[in-house]
N, C-alpha and C positions, 0 to 999 in steps of 0.2 A: 113369325118375325114381322113387325110392322115396318112400313116404309121408313119411319124415323130411325129404326135400328139397322137398316140395310146398309151394307158396305159394298161399294162398287169396286171392281178391280180390273186390271189389265194383264192378268196372269197369262191368259191364252195368247194374247198379242205378243207378250215378251217371250213366251215359249216358242212361238212360231218364228219370230225374228231370229232366235238363237238356235233353232233346230233341236229343241229339247223336248222329249216325249213326256207325257204325264208320269210314266213309270220312272224315268230318269230323275225328274224333279222330285218326285215322292221319295226316291231312294236317297237323294242328296239331303232332303229335309228330315228323313226318318219318320215319314208318315205313309199311310196306305195310299196307293195310286188313286183309289176312289175319292179320297179326301181332296185331292187336287181337282178332280172333276166337280165335286160339291162346291168347292171354293170358286171355281171358274163360272159356274152357273148361278152363283149367288145364293145357294141353298145353305151355306154355312159361312159364318163370319169367323175369321181366325182370331186366336188369342193375340195379344200384343207381341208376345214372344215369337209366335209363328210368323206373324206379319213382318217382323224385323228380320227373321231368318230368310224369308222369301226375298225381301228387298236386298239383303246381303248377297244371296245367291246370284241375283241378277246384277249386282253391283250398281244399284240405283237407290236414291232416297225413297223412303217408304211412301211418300206422297206421289211418286211416279207410278206405284203399283196400286195403291188404295186411295179411295176418296169417299166422302159422304154424299156427294152429288154425282150424277152420271157423267162420265167423261164425254167430251164433245166427239162427234163422229169425224173421222179423218177423211179428207177428200170429198166432203159434202158440197 
């Protein structure tokens, strides 16, 4: 995947804030828990449908979870 096609995400941050494990998120989304890990590490870009389901799970707009540019570091 080229840098042009890379999708950045805050899934790990949102999971940590809410105390949700990878397995719990995966179960809620109907995907394998390893898929959540691949997403968090940027090794896999979600389909639009999956991205919207992840945003809905966390009850935030999809732009809070995913972006084309890296998210700024917090507390820098």
